[in-house]
N, C-alpha and C positions, 0 to 999 in steps of 0.2 A: 512668701509662705503664710505670713500673717493675713494678707488679703484673702488668700484661698480659704483659710480656716474660718474667717469671718463671713465668707460667702456661703458656706455650707449650712443646710437646714438641719443641723444636729449640733449637740453640744460637744465641745472638745476641751479637755483639760489634760495638761501634761504636768506630772509631778516628778521631782528628782528622787534620788535614792533615799532621802530623808523624809519624803512625803511633802515637800514644799512645792507650791504652785509655780510652774514656769510658763504655762500657757492657759489663758482663760478667754475663750472666744466670745464674740458678741451674743451668740445664742444663749450661752450660760449666763452672761451678764443680764440679758433680757428677762429670762425666766427665774433667775434667783434674786433679781433686783440688787445685785452686788456688782459694782463697777470693777473693771479689770485692775485698775490701780490699787484698789482696796484688797484685792485677792492675791496679787503677785508676791512671791517670796514668803508667803505665810503657810504654815501647815494646813493641809486641805481641810481638816475637821474644824479649824478655826477660821477658815475663810468664809464659811457660811454663817449666817446670823441665827440659825437654828441647828439643833443636833442632827448629825448624819447617822444613818442606821449602823448598828454594830456589825451587821452582816457585810455591809459595804466596806467598812474599815478593815475587817478581817480578810476579805477578798483582796483588797489593795495590798495589805501587808504580805499575804502569801505570794502575790505576783512579784512584789519587790524582792522578796527573799528567795523564792524558788525559780523566778523567771519563767513562769508558766502563765499562759493566758487564762482568763476567767470570764465566763458569761453568767451574769446573775439571772436566774429564772424569774420571768415576770409573774409566774404563778405563785412563787414563794416570796418574792421581793418586789412589790409593785411600786413602792414610793421610797426608795432608799435615800434620795437627796431632797432637800427642801426646795423644790421647783414648783412653780404655779403657772398654769396656762394664761391666766389673767391676774397679774399681781395687784393685790390690794393691801393697803397698810394694815387693815384689820386682820388679815390672814385667816379669815373665817372659812374661806373656801377650801376644798380638798386639794391635796397635792396632785400634781400631774403624775399619771402612770408612766413609768420609765422602763426602757430596755437599756441595759448597761453592759458594755464589753470593756474589759481591762486587759491591755496588751503590753508586754514588756518591749521597750525599744531602747535605742541609745541616742544620746545627744550628739551634736556636731563635734563635741570634744571626746566622743566615745565613752561617755559616762552613762551608767544604767539609769533609765527613766521608765515611766509608765504613761501610756496613752489611755485616757478614759474617754470612751465614746458613749454619748447619751442620746437616745431618740425618744420622742413622745409616742408612747404606745396606747394612749387613751382611746383612739379610734378602734384599734384592734381589740382592746379589752371590752369596750362597749359592744362591739360586734359579737364577741364571745358570749357576753351576758345575754344578748338578744337571742343568739342561737341556742344557748342553754335553756332560756325561758321557753322558746318555741319547742324544744325537745321535751321539756317537762309537760308542756301543754298537750303535745301529741301523745305522750305516754298516758296522761290522764284520760284523754279522749279514747284511747285504745282499751281502757279497762272500765269505762263509765258508760252507763246507758244514757243515750242522748235525751230521751224523754223524761226520765225520772231523776236523773243525776245521782243514782245509786250505782252500785257495782253491776256490771253486765255479766252475761253468761260465761264469757271467756275468762273473766277474772274469777268467777265462782269455781269453774272447773279446776283451775290451777290451785286456788286456795283450798278447796275441798280435799284435793289429793294430798296436800301438805298437812292439813288438819287431821286427816285420818291416819296418815303415817305417824304423826306425832302422838296421837292418842293410842295407837297400837304399841308404839315403842315405850311410852311412859305409863301405859295401862291406866289412863284417866278417861273419865266420861266425856262423851261428845253428844250434843243434842242437835238434831236437824229438824227444822220446821218447814214443811211444804204448805204453801198458802195459795188459795185461789179465790178470786172475786166471784161471788155467787151470781148466777144468771147474768153474766156479762154480755153475752150475745144479744139477749133481749134488750139490755140497756142500750147497747150500741144501735140496735135497730130502731129504737124509739126516740132516743135523745140525739143520735148522730155521733159520728166518729170524733169530732172535735170535743164534744162533751165527754166521750169515752176516754180520750187521751187525758183530759183534765181529771177525770175520776181516778185513773190509774196513778197519775202524779200525786193526787191527794192521799191515796192509800199508801203509796210508797213513803211519803213524808211522815205519815202517821206511824208506820212500822219502824222507820229509822229513828223516830223520836223516842222509841221505847228502849233503844240500845244505849248502854252507858259505858261499856268496856271496849278498849281498843281491839281486843281479841274477837269481838262479835262482828259479824258482817251480815248485811242483808243485800240480796241481789235480785234483779229481775230475771227470772228463769226463762220466761218466754210469754209473750202475749199479756194476759192478765194474771199470770202466775209468778209467785215470788218464793224465795228460799232463804232461810236464816240458818246460820251455823254458829253455835255457841258452845265453847268448851267449859269443862269443870263445873257443870251444873248437876246437882242431884235431880232425880226425876221429878220429885215433888215441886222443886223450884222451877224447873222447866215448864211444868204444867201451869204454874201460877203465871209465868210469863206468857204462855199461850193464851190464857184468859185475858191478860192485859192487852195483848195484840188484838184479840177479837173485839174487846170493848172499845179500844181506841178507834177502830174503824167504824164500829156501830155508832159511836158518839159523834162522828163527823156529820151524821144525819143527812147524807147525800140522797135526795129523793130518787126512788126507783119504783115506779108504778107497777112494773111487772115482776116485782119480787114479793111474793106472798108467803107468809102473812106480815112481813116486816115493813114493806113499802119504803125501804131505804137500802143503800148499798151495804152489803155485809160480806164477810169472808168466812171460809171454812179452812180449818187447819189440821194437818196431819203431823204428829210429833213422834219422834223416836229418840230415846236416850239410851246410851250404853257404851261399852268399850268395843269398838269395831274389830272384827276378825278379818273381814274382807273389805275392799274399797267401796263396794256398792251396797252392802247390806243395810246400813243405816238409811241411805237415801231411798232404797226400794221399800223399806218398811214404813218410812214417813209417807211415801207416796201411797202405799196401801192404806195407811191411816186416813189420809186425805180422802181417798175414795169412800171409805166407810162414813166419814163425816158428811159427805155429799149425800150418800144413800140414806142417812138417818135424819135428814131435814135441813142441813146447812146451818150457817151462823153458829158454829160450834167447833170445838176442837176434839180430836180423839187422839189419845196417847197409846201407842202400842209398844210393848216391851221388845227388846232386841231378840229375845229367845223365840223359839218357834211357836210357843203358846199363843193363842189368839185372844187372850184376855185383853181388855182395853178399858180405859177410863174415858168418859166423855162429859162435855158440858155444853 
């Protein structure tokens, strides 16, 4: 029986009703650096040279008292025992991840005992971390625009719906900025699509750099068009931000020979601020404001109120 227990590629410990060690196989001796002779007939928590987790000791006590098997969750109890994959005297390395099952048994003398089985779950834990990392990466890719590394249209649609619902429920202001790069098709035609992609990326970075709150998002709406959503801004503050956005892109000084009279890449901005009543009214009004900004010469913002009046502010 002893030869069998020592041949297994897992740890086996048997303790009696008082918690004293009756079996300590070679696997345990190897990964704890405690010889069998030094562990036998000692209380289990004293057999190790380092503390055993309180959760493990509580589980062992329950099994001894109530004679019910226990499986320690690897998600909650990853390193209950001081075991190391490669033992070093400095003990600076991390403990081995463990899966532990505690089972009530009886000895040859029909006395109550506990069998403790320990397996190395390090590989499965590492695989779980890799899978979680891949899952998070895929999730990020699903909501991020691959060219600009800002939010994509899919994320914006979902976020906008939530932001509008929240603004309607709490009766707070919501600002929507529709932004378009001026004369972008002539830019692409003259400088080429690679330069065009680079210009879009630079504009996206400039817009993103103006945001400072976790509640604000900027997304690529499509092509050379962007959209910003910012809650809790008075209209005057939203207009100041619109001007900051316009100036940030203007100051990039990206040459654009076909953009008269500025001869550099510029943006036009349509802004609408208000408490939404319908899901699309802010977005539609911001889009109408963007159209007016284009009609009035570009490189400017126009702010339309959410009401039906056509009054506007421009710069």
